[in-house]
SEKE-277511 format. One record per residue (C-alpha): residue in three letters; x, z, y. Coordinates in steps of 0.2 Angstrom, whole numbers. Each point is the difference from the previous one (the first is absolute). Example, Ala and Ser with C-alpha at 12.3 -4.5 7.8 and 13.67 -1.06 7.14 Angstrom:
# residues 2
['ALA', [62, 39, -22]]
['SER', [6, -3, 17]]
//
This chain:
# residues 704
['MET', [17, 67, -657]]
['ALA', [15, 0, 11]]
['LEU', [-10, -10, 13]]
['VAL', [-13, 13, 0]]
['PHE', [13, 14, 3]]
['ARG', [8, -10, 14]]
['ALA', [-17, -3, 8]]
['LYS', [-4, 18, -2]]
['ASN', [17, 4, 9]]
['ILE', [-4, -11, 14]]
['ILE', [-17, 8, 3]]
['LEU', [8, 17, 0]]
['GLY', [13, -5, 12]]
['ILE', [-13, -7, 12]]
['ALA', [-10, 16, -1]]
['LEU', [16, 10, 3]]
['ILE', [4, -10, 15]]
['GLY', [-17, 2, 7]]
['SER', [1, 19, -3]]
['LEU', [17, 1, 8]]
['ALA', [-6, -8, 16]]
['ALA', [-12, 14, 3]]
['CYS', [13, 14, -4]]
['SER', [11, 10, 12]]
['ASP', [18, -3, 1]]
['SER', [4, 14, -12]]
['ASP', [-12, -8, -13]]
['ASP', [9, -16, 3]]
['GLN', [16, 8, -5]]
['ASN', [-7, 8, -15]]
['ALA', [-7, -16, -7]]
['VAL', [10, -11, -12]]
['ALA', [-5, -18, -2]]
['ILE', [-7, -5, -17]]
['GLY', [13, -10, -10]]
['ALA', [-5, -18, -1]]
['ASP', [6, -3, -18]]
['GLU', [2, 16, -10]]
['ILE', [-15, 6, -10]]
['ILE', [1, 17, -9]]
['SER', [-9, 0, -17]]
['ILE', [-9, 17, -3]]
['GLU', [-7, 6, -16]]
['ASP', [-17, 6, 6]]
['SER', [-11, 2, -16]]
['SER', [-2, 19, 4]]
['ALA', [-2, -2, 18]]
['GLU', [-18, 6, 0]]
['VAL', [5, 17, -6]]
['CYS', [18, 2, 3]]
['ASP', [11, 1, 16]]
['LEU', [13, -14, -3]]
['LEU', [12, 6, 13]]
['ASP', [9, 10, -13]]
['ALA', [-2, -8, -17]]
['ALA', [8, 16, -10]]
['LYS', [-18, 8, -1]]
['CYS', [-17, -5, 4]]
['LEU', [-2, 15, 12]]
['LEU', [16, -3, 9]]
['PRO', [4, 2, 14]]
['PHE', [-10, 16, 2]]
['PRO', [-11, 4, 9]]
['SER', [-5, -17, 8]]
['ASN', [-15, -6, 10]]
['PHE', [0, -14, -13]]
['PHE', [-10, 12, -10]]
['THR', [-14, 3, 13]]
['ARG', [-15, -9, 6]]
['LYS', [-10, 0, 16]]
['SER', [-14, 12, 2]]
['ASP', [-13, 4, 14]]
['THR', [-3, 17, -7]]
['THR', [17, 9, 2]]
['ASP', [9, 7, 15]]
['ASN', [15, -12, -2]]
['GLY', [-10, -15, -5]]
['LEU', [8, -1, -18]]
['LEU', [-4, 5, -17]]
['VAL', [13, 1, -14]]
['ASN', [-3, -14, -12]]
['PHE', [10, 2, -17]]
['SER', [-7, -10, -14]]
['LYS', [-1, 7, -17]]
['GLU', [13, -13, -5]]
['ALA', [13, 7, 12]]
['MET', [-1, 17, -7]]
['LEU', [13, 7, -12]]
['ALA', [-2, 1, -18]]
['ASN', [7, 14, -11]]
['ALA', [9, -3, -16]]
['SER', [-16, -2, -10]]
['GLY', [-7, -13, 12]]
['ILE', [-12, 11, 9]]
['VAL', [-2, -6, 18]]
['GLY', [-3, 12, 14]]
['ASP', [-16, -1, 10]]
['SER', [1, -6, 19]]
['ALA', [-18, 5, 5]]
['GLU', [5, 17, 8]]
['LEU', [15, -7, 8]]
['ASN', [-11, -14, 8]]
['ARG', [-10, 14, 9]]
['ASN', [15, 2, 11]]
['ASP', [2, -10, 16]]
['GLY', [19, 1, -1]]
['PHE', [15, 8, -8]]
['SER', [7, 18, 1]]
['PRO', [7, 6, 16]]
['GLY', [16, 6, -10]]
['THR', [1, -15, -10]]
['VAL', [16, -6, -8]]
['MET', [4, -18, 3]]
['ILE', [7, -9, -16]]
['THR', [8, -16, -3]]
['GLN', [14, -7, -10]]
['VAL', [16, -7, 7]]
['PRO', [11, -7, -14]]
['ASP', [19, 6, 2]]
['LEU', [-3, 10, 15]]
['ASP', [14, 11, 5]]
['MET', [-6, 14, 12]]
['GLU', [17, 4, 7]]
['ALA', [5, -18, 3]]
['THR', [-17, -3, 8]]
['GLY', [1, 16, 11]]
['ALA', [-18, 5, -5]]
['PRO', [-6, 16, 8]]
['ARG', [0, 14, -13]]
['LEU', [-4, 18, -1]]
['ILE', [18, 5, 4]]
['ASP', [-3, -6, 17]]
['LEU', [-18, -3, 6]]
['SER', [6, -4, 17]]
['ASP', [7, -17, -7]]
['SER', [-18, -6, 0]]
['ARG', [-1, 1, 19]]
['GLN', [15, -12, 2]]
['ASP', [-4, -17, 8]]
['ASP', [8, -9, -14]]
['SER', [-7, 10, -15]]
['PRO', [-3, -12, -14]]
['ILE', [-16, 9, -5]]
['VAL', [-13, 2, 13]]
['VAL', [-18, 6, -1]]
['ILE', [-10, -3, 17]]
['ASN', [-17, 4, 6]]
['ALA', [-7, -18, 3]]
['ALA', [-11, 6, 15]]
['THR', [13, 9, 9]]
['GLY', [17, -6, -7]]
['GLU', [5, 18, -2]]
['ARG', [13, 2, -14]]
['GLN', [-3, 13, -14]]
['LEU', [13, 13, -5]]
['ILE', [3, -6, -18]]
['TRP', [13, 1, -14]]
['SER', [3, -12, -15]]
['GLU', [6, 3, -17]]
['LEU', [2, -10, -17]]
['ASP', [-10, 9, -13]]
['ALA', [12, 11, -9]]
['ASN', [-11, 2, -16]]
['THR', [6, -16, -8]]
['ASP', [15, -10, -2]]
['LYS', [-9, -16, -6]]
['GLU', [1, -14, 12]]
['ALA', [-18, -6, -4]]
['GLU', [-7, 18, 4]]
['LEU', [11, 4, 15]]
['SER', [-10, 0, 17]]
['LEU', [4, 3, 18]]
['LEU', [-10, 15, 7]]
['ILE', [-3, 2, 18]]
['ARG', [-7, 17, 5]]
['VAL', [-7, 6, 17]]
['ALA', [8, 16, 6]]
['LYS', [-16, 3, 11]]
['ASN', [-17, -5, -6]]
['LEU', [-7, -16, 7]]
['GLN', [-16, 0, 11]]
['ASP', [-17, -2, -8]]
['GLY', [-7, -17, 2]]
['GLN', [15, -8, 7]]
['ARG', [8, -16, -6]]
['TYR', [19, 0, -4]]
['ILE', [13, -14, -3]]
['VAL', [14, 3, -12]]
['ALA', [16, -11, 3]]
['LEU', [15, -2, -10]]
['ARG', [15, -10, 7]]
['ASN', [18, -4, -4]]
['MET', [-1, 7, -18]]
['LYS', [17, 0, -8]]
['ASN', [7, 1, -17]]
['ALA', [16, 10, -5]]
['THR', [12, -14, 6]]
['GLY', [-9, 0, 17]]
['GLU', [-8, -17, -3]]
['MET', [-18, -3, 7]]
['ILE', [-14, 1, -13]]
['PRO', [-11, -15, 2]]
['PRO', [-19, 3, 1]]
['THR', [-13, -6, -12]]
['GLU', [-4, -18, 1]]
['LEU', [-18, 4, 7]]
['PHE', [7, 11, 13]]
['ARG', [13, -13, 5]]
['ALA', [-14, -12, 2]]
['TYR', [-9, 11, 12]]
['ARG', [15, 6, 9]]
['ASP', [8, -18, 3]]
['ASN', [-17, -9, 1]]
['VAL', [3, -10, -15]]
['SER', [-16, -7, -9]]
['THR', [-5, 5, -17]]
['ASP', [-11, -9, -13]]
['SER', [-12, 15, -1]]
['ASP', [-16, 1, 9]]
['ALA', [-1, 18, -3]]
['ALA', [18, 2, 8]]
['GLU', [-5, -10, 15]]
['ALA', [-16, 9, 3]]
['ARG', [11, 16, 3]]
['ARG', [12, -9, 12]]
['PRO', [-10, 5, 16]]
['ALA', [0, 18, -5]]
['MET', [19, -1, -3]]
['GLU', [3, -8, 17]]
['ASP', [-9, 15, 8]]
['ILE', [12, 11, -9]]
['PHE', [15, -10, 6]]
['SER', [-7, 1, 18]]
['VAL', [-2, 19, 0]]
['LEU', [17, 2, -7]]
['LEU', [7, -11, 14]]
['SER', [-8, 11, 13]]
['ALA', [10, 14, -8]]
['ASN', [16, -10, 1]]
['ILE', [1, -4, -19]]
['ALA', [4, -18, -2]]
['ARG', [-9, -10, -14]]
['GLU', [16, -9, -5]]
['ASP', [8, 17, -5]]
['LEU', [-14, 5, -11]]
['TYR', [1, 2, -19]]
['LEU', [-18, 5, -1]]
['ALA', [-15, 6, 11]]
['TRP', [-17, 6, -4]]
['ASP', [-14, 10, 8]]
['PHE', [-12, 14, -6]]
['THR', [-14, 11, 8]]
['VAL', [-2, 19, -2]]
['SER', [-16, 7, -5]]
['SER', [-11, 6, 15]]
['THR', [-3, 18, 3]]
['ARG', [-18, -3, -6]]
['SER', [5, -8, -16]]
['LEU', [12, 14, -4]]
['SER', [-12, 15, 4]]
['GLU', [-18, -6, 0]]
['ARG', [-4, 6, -18]]
['ILE', [6, 18, 2]]
['LEU', [-8, 1, 18]]
['HIS', [-17, -6, -7]]
['MET', [1, 12, -14]]
['ARG', [5, 14, 11]]
['ASP', [-14, -3, 13]]
['THR', [-13, -2, -14]]
['ALA', [6, 16, -8]]
['PHE', [-1, 10, 16]]
['ALA', [-17, -7, 5]]
['ALA', [-7, 6, -16]]
['LEU', [5, 18, 5]]
['ALA', [-10, -1, 16]]
['GLY', [10, 13, 8]]
['GLY', [-1, 12, -16]]
['THR', [13, 4, -13]]
['PRO', [4, -8, -17]]
['GLU', [-8, 8, -15]]
['PHE', [13, 10, -10]]
['THR', [2, 12, -15]]
['ILE', [12, 14, -2]]
['ASP', [4, 0, -18]]
['SER', [14, 14, -1]]
['VAL', [8, 13, 11]]
['GLU', [16, 7, -7]]
['ASP', [9, 15, 7]]
['LEU', [19, -3, -1]]
['SER', [6, 14, 12]]
['MET', [7, 11, -14]]
['THR', [9, -14, -9]]
['ASP', [6, -12, 13]]
['GLU', [11, 5, 15]]
['ASN', [-7, -14, 11]]
['TRP', [-17, -4, -5]]
['GLY', [-14, 12, 0]]
['ARG', [-16, -10, -4]]
['ARG', [-4, -16, -8]]
['ILE', [-17, -9, 2]]
['GLU', [-5, -15, -10]]
['GLY', [-16, -10, 2]]
['THR', [-8, -17, 3]]
['ILE', [-6, -10, 14]]
['THR', [-14, -13, -1]]
['ILE', [5, -16, 8]]
['PRO', [-8, -17, 4]]
['ASN', [6, -12, -14]]
['PHE', [5, -18, 6]]
['MET', [7, -5, -17]]
['ASP', [-7, -11, -13]]
['SER', [-1, 14, -13]]
['ASP', [-11, 15, 0]]
['ASP', [14, 13, 0]]
['ALA', [13, -10, 10]]
['SER', [11, 0, -15]]
['ALA', [18, -7, -1]]
['GLY', [0, -19, -1]]
['SER', [-16, -2, 9]]
['SER', [-1, -10, 16]]
['LEU', [-10, 0, 16]]
['PHE', [-18, -5, -1]]
['TYR', [-6, -14, 11]]
['ALA', [-19, -3, 1]]
['ASP', [-5, -18, 3]]
['ASP', [-5, 3, 18]]
['GLY', [12, -12, 9]]
['ASP', [11, 13, 9]]
['ALA', [14, 0, -12]]
['LEU', [2, 19, 2]]
['PRO', [-1, 13, -14]]
['ASP', [-17, 8, -4]]
['ARG', [-7, 14, -11]]
['MET', [-9, -5, -16]]
['ASN', [-19, 2, 2]]
['GLY', [4, 4, 18]]
['ASP', [3, 19, -4]]
['ASN', [12, 2, -14]]
['THR', [11, 15, 0]]
['THR', [14, 7, -9]]
['VAL', [9, 17, -1]]
['GLN', [18, 3, 4]]
['PRO', [9, 17, -5]]
['PHE', [10, 10, 13]]
['ILE', [11, 15, 0]]
['CYS', [4, 12, 15]]
['ASN', [14, 13, 0]]
['ILE', [0, 15, 11]]
['SER', [17, 9, 3]]
['ASN', [2, 19, -3]]
['GLN', [5, 2, 18]]
['SER', [-17, -8, 6]]
['LEU', [-10, 11, -11]]
['ASP', [10, 16, 5]]
['LEU', [-2, -4, 19]]
['ALA', [-18, -3, -2]]
['SER', [-3, 16, -9]]
['LYS', [10, 11, 12]]
['SER', [-8, -6, 16]]
['ALA', [-17, -8, 5]]
['ALA', [10, -8, 14]]
['SER', [12, -9, -12]]
['GLY', [-15, -6, -11]]
['GLY', [-2, -19, 2]]
['ALA', [17, -3, 8]]
['THR', [8, -8, -15]]
['ARG', [4, -19, 3]]
['VAL', [-5, -12, -13]]
['TYR', [7, -17, -6]]
['LEU', [-3, -13, -13]]
['TYR', [14, -2, -12]]
['GLY', [4, -18, -7]]
['HIS', [8, -1, -17]]
['GLY', [14, -11, -6]]
['LEU', [1, -16, -11]]
['LEU', [-15, -1, -12]]
['GLY', [-2, 19, 1]]
['THR', [-14, 12, 2]]
['ARG', [-7, 13, 12]]
['TYR', [8, 14, -9]]
['GLN', [17, -5, 8]]
['SER', [-7, 10, 15]]
['THR', [2, 16, -10]]
['ASN', [19, -2, -1]]
['GLY', [6, 17, 5]]
['ALA', [18, -5, 4]]
['HIS', [-4, -10, 15]]
['GLN', [-19, -1, 3]]
['GLY', [-3, 19, -4]]
['ALA', [16, 5, 9]]
['LEU', [-6, -10, 15]]
['ALA', [-17, 7, 0]]
['ASN', [4, 18, -3]]
['ARG', [14, 0, 13]]
['PHE', [-11, -8, 14]]
['ASP', [-18, 6, -4]]
['LEU', [-6, -17, -6]]
['MET', [-13, -6, -13]]
['ASN', [0, -17, -8]]
['CYS', [-13, -10, -9]]
['ALA', [2, -16, -10]]
['MET', [-8, -14, -10]]
['ASP', [8, -13, -12]]
['PHE', [4, -16, 9]]
['ILE', [-10, -10, -12]]
['GLY', [5, -17, -2]]
['MET', [18, 6, -1]]
['ALA', [-2, 17, -9]]
['GLU', [4, 5, -18]]
['THR', [-17, -7, -6]]
['ASP', [5, -17, 6]]
['VAL', [16, -2, -10]]
['GLU', [-8, -10, -13]]
['ASN', [-8, -12, 12]]
['ALA', [17, -1, 10]]
['ILE', [9, -6, -16]]
['ALA', [-14, -12, -4]]
['ILE', [2, -8, 17]]
['LEU', [19, -1, -2]]
['GLN', [-3, -9, -17]]
['GLY', [-11, -12, 9]]
['VAL', [-16, 4, -11]]
['LYS', [-9, 8, 15]]
['ASP', [-2, -6, 18]]
['PHE', [9, 10, 13]]
['SER', [-14, 3, 12]]
['SER', [-7, 14, -11]]
['LEU', [15, 11, 6]]
['PRO', [-3, -1, 19]]
['ASP', [-19, -1, -2]]
['ARG', [0, 17, -9]]
['THR', [13, 7, 13]]
['GLN', [-12, -4, 14]]
['GLN', [-14, 9, -10]]
['GLY', [11, 15, -1]]
['PHE', [3, 0, 18]]
['ILE', [-18, 3, 3]]
['GLY', [1, 16, -11]]
['TRP', [15, 6, 10]]
['MET', [-10, -2, 16]]
['TYR', [-15, 9, -7]]
['LEU', [12, 14, -5]]
['ALA', [6, 1, 17]]
['GLU', [-18, 1, 7]]
['LEU', [-4, 15, -12]]
['LEU', [15, 9, 8]]
['ARG', [-4, -5, 17]]
['HIS', [-19, 2, 1]]
['THR', [-7, 17, 4]]
['ASP', [-12, -2, -14]]
['GLY', [13, -5, -13]]
['PHE', [12, 10, -10]]
['ALA', [2, 14, 13]]
['THR', [-18, 6, -5]]
['HIS', [4, 2, -18]]
['GLU', [7, 17, -7]]
['ALA', [14, -9, -9]]
['PHE', [8, -3, 17]]
['GLN', [-4, 17, 7]]
['VAL', [7, 18, 1]]
['GLU', [-12, 13, 4]]
['GLY', [-13, -12, 5]]
['ARG', [11, -9, 12]]
['SER', [8, -18, -2]]
['VAL', [18, 1, -4]]
['TYR', [5, -16, 9]]
['ASP', [-3, -8, 17]]
['GLY', [-8, -18, -3]]
['THR', [1, -5, 18]]
['HIS', [15, -11, -4]]
['VAL', [4, -8, -17]]
['TYR', [17, -6, -3]]
['TYR', [8, -11, -13]]
['TYR', [17, 2, -10]]
['GLY', [5, -11, -14]]
['ASN', [16, -4, -9]]
['SER', [6, -16, -8]]
['GLU', [-15, -10, -5]]
['GLY', [-9, 13, 11]]
['GLY', [11, -6, 14]]
['ILE', [-4, -19, -4]]
['LEU', [-19, 1, -2]]
['GLY', [-1, 15, 13]]
['GLY', [2, -11, 15]]
['ALA', [-14, -12, -5]]
['LEU', [-11, 15, -3]]
['LEU', [4, 7, 18]]
['ALA', [-2, -17, 8]]
['THR', [-18, -1, -7]]
['ALA', [-6, 18, 0]]
['PRO', [-10, 6, 15]]
['ASN', [2, 18, -4]]
['ILE', [18, 3, -5]]
['GLU', [12, 3, 14]]
['ASN', [19, -2, -1]]
['GLY', [10, -1, -16]]
['VAL', [17, 3, -7]]
['LEU', [5, -14, -11]]
['GLY', [14, 6, -12]]
['VAL', [13, -12, -7]]
['PRO', [-12, -14, 6]]
['GLY', [1, -19, -1]]
['MET', [-12, -15, 0]]
['ASN', [-1, -17, -8]]
['TYR', [1, 2, -18]]
['SER', [7, -18, -2]]
['LEU', [16, 7, 9]]
['LEU', [-1, 18, -8]]
['LEU', [-1, -4, -18]]
['ARG', [16, -10, -3]]
['ARG', [10, 14, 10]]
['SER', [-8, 14, -10]]
['VAL', [6, 8, -17]]
['ASP', [-18, 4, -3]]
['PHE', [-4, -18, -3]]
['ASP', [11, 0, -15]]
['LEU', [-14, 6, -11]]
['TYR', [-12, -12, 6]]
['ALA', [12, -15, 1]]
['ALA', [1, 2, -19]]
['PHE', [-18, -7, 0]]
['LEU', [2, -13, 13]]
['ARG', [16, -8, -6]]
['PRO', [-7, -6, -17]]
['ALA', [-16, -6, 8]]
['TYR', [9, -9, 13]]
['PRO', [18, -3, -6]]
['ASP', [5, -11, 15]]
['VAL', [6, 11, 14]]
['LEU', [-6, -12, 13]]
['ASP', [-17, 1, -7]]
['GLN', [1, 19, 1]]
['THR', [5, -1, 18]]
['LEU', [-14, -12, 4]]
['LEU', [-13, 11, -9]]
['LEU', [5, 16, 9]]
['SER', [-2, -10, 16]]
['LEU', [-17, -6, -5]]
['TYR', [-5, 18, -4]]
['GLN', [6, 6, 17]]
['MET', [-14, -11, 8]]
['LEU', [-12, 12, -8]]
['TRP', [10, 16, -1]]
['ASP', [0, -1, 19]]
['ARG', [-18, 6, 0]]
['GLY', [5, 17, -8]]
['GLU', [17, 4, 6]]
['ASN', [10, 3, 16]]
['ASN', [6, -18, 2]]
['GLY', [-18, -7, 4]]
['TYR', [-2, 14, 14]]
['ALA', [16, 4, 8]]
['ASN', [-4, -11, 15]]
['HIS', [-15, 11, 3]]
['LEU', [5, 18, -5]]
['VAL', [9, 7, 15]]
['SER', [-7, -13, 13]]
['ASP', [-13, -13, 1]]
['PRO', [-12, 10, -11]]
['LEU', [-13, -8, -11]]
['PRO', [-18, 0, 6]]
['ASN', [-8, 18, 1]]
['THR', [17, 8, -6]]
['PRO', [11, 10, 11]]
['ALA', [18, -4, 1]]
['LYS', [11, 12, -10]]
['ASN', [17, 8, 1]]
['VAL', [11, 0, -15]]
['LEU', [16, 9, -5]]
['LEU', [11, -10, -12]]
['HIS', [12, 11, -10]]
['VAL', [12, -12, -8]]
['ALA', [13, 3, -14]]
['PHE', [15, -10, 3]]
['GLY', [5, -9, -15]]
['ASP', [-16, 3, -9]]
['HIS', [0, -7, -18]]
['GLN', [-19, -2, -1]]
['VAL', [-6, -5, 18]]
['THR', [13, -9, 9]]
['HIS', [4, 7, 18]]
['ILE', [1, -18, 6]]
['SER', [-19, -1, -1]]
['ALA', [-2, 15, 10]]
['GLU', [10, -7, 14]]
['ILE', [-11, -16, 0]]
['MET', [-15, 12, 2]]
['ALA', [8, 8, 15]]
['ARG', [4, -16, 8]]
['THR', [-17, -7, -3]]
['MET', [-9, 16, 7]]
['GLY', [13, 1, 14]]
['ILE', [4, 18, -4]]
['PRO', [17, 9, 4]]
['LEU', [12, 8, -11]]
['HIS', [10, 16, 0]]
['GLN', [18, -4, 6]]
['PRO', [13, 1, -6]]
['ALA', [-10, -5, -15]]
['LEU', [14, -1, -12]]
['VAL', [19, 4, -1]]
['GLU', [10, -14, 7]]
['ARG', [4, -14, -13]]
['ARG', [-14, 6, -12]]
['HIS', [-13, -13, 5]]
['HIS', [1, -17, -10]]
['ASP', [-1, -10, 17]]
['ILE', [16, -2, 10]]
['ASN', [-11, 1, 15]]
['PRO', [-13, 13, -6]]
['PHE', [-17, 3, 7]]
['VAL', [-2, -17, 8]]
['GLU', [-15, 0, 12]]
['GLN', [-4, 18, -4]]
['MET', [-3, 13, 14]]
['ALA', [8, 18, 0]]
['ILE', [-11, 15, 3]]
['SER', [5, 5, 18]]
['THR', [-5, 18, 2]]
['TYR', [-6, 14, -11]]
['PRO', [-13, 6, -4]]
['HIS', [-6, -18, -2]]
['MET', [-19, -3, 1]]
['GLY', [-5, -15, -11]]
['SER', [7, -10, -15]]
['ALA', [17, 0, -6]]
['LEU', [12, -4, -14]]
['VAL', [13, 13, -7]]
['TYR', [13, -3, -13]]
['TYR', [5, 13, -12]]
['ASP', [17, -3, -8]]
['GLY', [7, 10, -14]]
['GLY', [17, -8, 2]]
['PRO', [13, -8, -12]]
['GLY', [6, 17, -7]]
['PRO', [10, 9, -6]]
['ASN', [-9, 15, 8]]
['ASP', [-17, -6, -6]]
['GLU', [-9, 13, -10]]
['TRP', [-10, -12, -11]]
['ASP', [13, -12, -6]]
['ASP', [19, 0, 4]]
['THR', [-1, -19, 2]]
['GLY', [-11, 1, 15]]
['THR', [-12, -14, 7]]
['HIS', [8, -16, 2]]
['VAL', [-3, -14, 13]]
['PRO', [-12, -11, -10]]
['PRO', [2, -19, -4]]
['VAL', [-4, -12, 14]]
['VAL', [-7, -12, -13]]
['ASN', [-18, 1, -8]]
['VAL', [5, 11, -14]]
['PRO', [-3, 19, -2]]
['PRO', [14, 13, 4]]
['ARG', [6, 6, -17]]
['THR', [16, 11, 4]]
['GLY', [1, 17, 7]]
['ASN', [-15, 12, 0]]
['ASP', [-18, -5, 6]]
['PRO', [-4, 9, 17]]
['HIS', [-19, -4, -2]]
['GLU', [-6, 18, 0]]
['ARG', [12, 8, 12]]
['PRO', [-9, -1, 16]]
['ARG', [-16, 8, -7]]
['ARG', [11, 14, -7]]
['ASP', [11, 3, 15]]
['PRO', [-5, 16, 10]]
['ASN', [4, -9, 17]]
['ALA', [-10, -15, -5]]
['MET', [-15, 12, -5]]
['GLU', [1, 8, 18]]
['GLN', [-1, -17, 8]]
['ILE', [-14, -5, -11]]
['SER', [-10, 15, 5]]
['GLY', [4, -2, 18]]
['PHE', [-7, -18, -1]]
['MET', [-16, 5, -8]]
['SER', [-7, 5, 17]]
['PRO', [-12, -8, 13]]
['ASN', [15, -5, 11]]
['SER', [10, -8, -15]]
['THR', [15, 10, 5]]
['VAL', [17, -5, -7]]
['ILE', [12, 14, 2]]
['ASN', [19, -2, -2]]
['VAL', [5, 9, -16]]
['CYS', [17, -8, -1]]
['GLY', [8, 3, 18]]
['PRO', [12, -14, 6]]
['MET', [4, -4, -18]]
['PRO', [-8, -12, -13]]
['CYS', [-12, 9, -11]]
['LEU', [11, 5, -15]]
['VAL', [-7, 9, -16]]
['ASP', [8, 8, -15]]
['GLY', [15, 7, 9]]
['TRP', [8, -16, 6]]
['ASP', [10, 4, 16]]
['GLY', [0, -18, 6]]
['VAL', [18, -3, -3]]
['LEU', [5, -16, -9]]
['GLU', [16, 1, -10]]
//
């Protein structure tokens, strides 16, 4: 056997010498001669289904091009290729399905990169962390993510998972502070990893074999060697020497088409069915509120008939997209013409009704917006008088809403089943996309001259109350997370205000107190914290189809086909307990939008060099997209809670001290004025805070 290995070694050495002769000088410097004597033994019994680079889990390191195959049908030439055997099993032994994941041609543009580094000490290593994002730009940064085609380094941070203290479950998480580009290949490089005493942590035996060009006794491992050599070559071009590496691997981001083709196909099919006309609708109730509600004057409820792309007749919770066997891998309508109905609600303010009744000139002047509800909520959140009613009545506005099906109150049972591993995740983003078609039909009924405006429920003295020329969007919390995806795909909704927004649920959930309830179902089903982390990351690959994370690269610029670019105003609550403000900053960087400065009082931000690679609004009024922080301050002048809003943890756990500022922007009078100003054809951002940060609830901006 030793003679066989030695012969194999000699052959590899000859092949390498021949390869080196054809390489450039830099390639010569990058290569390391294969050792003549050492043979590394690799346990490769799982090599067909698992990545052997990180033996801690089959799916590690994640994500990886190991789990792809070549394809001549996709834009980036790949298809994800998870085997059933690689999927995670719940505590009952139920294994998740990989079929829907394998429709993707790559991984999430906001993916977390996951691996295990035993005994890693972040401080001793000098790993880039959230407390100073600029560290990831240093030449000697020990953790680097680069674009393989351009060599560009990505702005990142790294953290050890704070949700466990068990060594076997502890993972190193690498996150992007700006989303990756669709369809691009990236390389992750870890070098000079150190333990608490400052000693170098040795790589796995397999990676050492690749890095140092030592032969193995595994045909599977040797088959991967050319791909690893390519990684080392790209890294050398980025001045990252192979001898310093602890681990390196590559992955490819899903293409734009892979991320968006389902919803765009559904949208185009749905609008083609209208043939320029309006959707069918019913008005089921009209309620006069003018004598009982100081803000709302009239409430209208009804249903809209919508093309149904789900595999159930009523598009019910838990159903999935229907795919006919026609070879195009795009959703279809059962029997070619199946429909479903979706309820809607519209709310007209007292001021709008009063102005319309007083003057014919004022009739039809009311602006209209769609309101997106919060986590697993309902359309009735649009009727909240304390913020939506106050906003509408003060600024002559009318709103309409639907449930964000897929992530509405009716989907709670399905969400729990998913977290328990007894239901495939794809049903959630599938139904969310079906729901987007309903929102687009609602916007069309508001916009079209033959739509709602012709019905007496929306009229005063025979005249339409509202002006449907422009339909805007405003959503909070979940409405700020799904709303960007809706805006990026809707042809008939203009700019939008995303209140306390975020993207990338695989990032958001672990940093949200809202997840406590749902984690109570996840943890017993998947007791290993590392399994939970991987599971959420796999979910994100499909969640991208129905939330901001999959569309942020195309919302403000580089719009999707047949979709105008949009402007968005991000209203962010600093220290938010439910939707971390960190994610909103990632959104702003990804979309390239500026923020109000000074954004926060000095020393309030978690980063010692805050707002890395973010632009400031130069002049007011500002026309276009923007991010504005609203901060209630640390107390004691806070009117809600004398403990104030604290600077949140920099690790991946929720803020749990101080009060939660989640609803403050939507209730703040200055913020309302800014929201109203933005819902205009020019997307006008007015300065309601002067030369100060935007402070709410009486804080004067002074830190004790």
